[in-house]
C-alpha positions in Angstrom: 0.0 0.0 0.0 2.8 2.4 0.9 4.7 1.8 -2.4 1.5 2.6 -4.4 1.2 6.0 -2.6 4.9 6.9 -3.2 4.9 5.8 -6.9 1.5 6.1 -8.4 2.9 6.1 -12.0 4.6 3.1 -13.5 8.4 3.6 -13.5 8.2 6.8 -11.5 11.4 5.9 -9.5 13.3 5.3 -12.8 12.0 8.6 -14.3 12.9 10.5 -11.2 16.4 9.2 -11.2 16.8 9.7 -14.9 15.5 13.3 -14.7 17.8 14.1 -11.8 20.8 12.7 -13.7 19.8 14.7 -16.9 19.5 17.9 -14.9 22.8 17.4 -13.2 24.6 16.6 -16.5 23.0 19.7 -18.0 24.1 21.9 -15.1 27.6 20.5 -15.2 27.8 21.1 -18.9 26.6 24.7 -18.6 29.0 25.3 -15.7 31.9 24.0 -17.7 30.9 26.1 -20.7 30.7 23.1 -23.1 27.8 22.9 -25.6 25.8 25.4 -23.5 23.2 26.2 -26.2 22.4 22.5 -26.7 22.4 21.8 -22.9 20.1 24.7 -22.1 17.7 23.8 -24.9 17.5 20.2 -23.9 17.1 21.2 -20.2 14.3 23.6 -21.0 12.5 21.0 -23.1 13.0 18.3 -20.4 11.6 20.5 -17.7 8.7 21.6 -19.8 7.7 18.0 -20.9 8.0 16.5 -17.5 6.2 19.5 -16.0 3.4 18.9 -18.4 3.2 15.2 -17.7 3.2 15.7 -13.9 0.8 18.7 -13.7 -1.6 17.8 -16.4 -2.2 14.4 -14.9 -2.5 15.9 -11.5 -5.0 18.5 -12.8 -7.0 15.8 -14.5 -7.1 13.7 -11.3 -7.8 16.7 -9.0 -9.3 19.6 -11.0 -10.1 21.6 -7.8 -6.3 22.2 -7.3 -6.1 24.6 -10.2 -5.8 27.6 -7.9 -2.5 26.4 -6.5 -0.6 27.3 -9.7 2.5 25.3 -8.6 3.0 24.4 -12.3 4.2 28.0 -12.8 7.5 27.1 -11.2 8.2 24.5 -13.8 7.1 26.8 -16.5 9.4 29.5 -15.2 12.4 27.1 -15.0 11.8 25.9 -18.5 11.4 29.4 -19.8 14.6 30.4 -18.1 16.6 27.6 -19.7 15.1 28.3 -23.1 15.8 32.0 -22.6 19.5 31.2 -21.9 19.6 29.0 -25.0 18.1 31.7 -27.2 20.4 34.4 -25.8 23.5 32.6 -26.8 25.0 33.4 -30.2 25.1 30.8 -32.9 28.4 29.1 -33.5 29.1 31.1 -36.8 28.1 34.5 -35.3 
């Protein structure tokens, strides 16, 4: 019963670990100034997609929780990463 409460989606533990590793790798890549545009773009897309998966399913299950607007945190993080990617010059510029 307890495991069902902790992991309501199939493979949630796997996806949590995979997402954490991807965010850590993107952060290290940006910090080391290697392929920053690619890392920031992929990070923004990752946060946006996982945010949509988590919050849309939660809003479908509990439509009364719309007022919390906790999904705006994910939207802001994804927007910040994509803004960083868009602000960087292209390789030829």
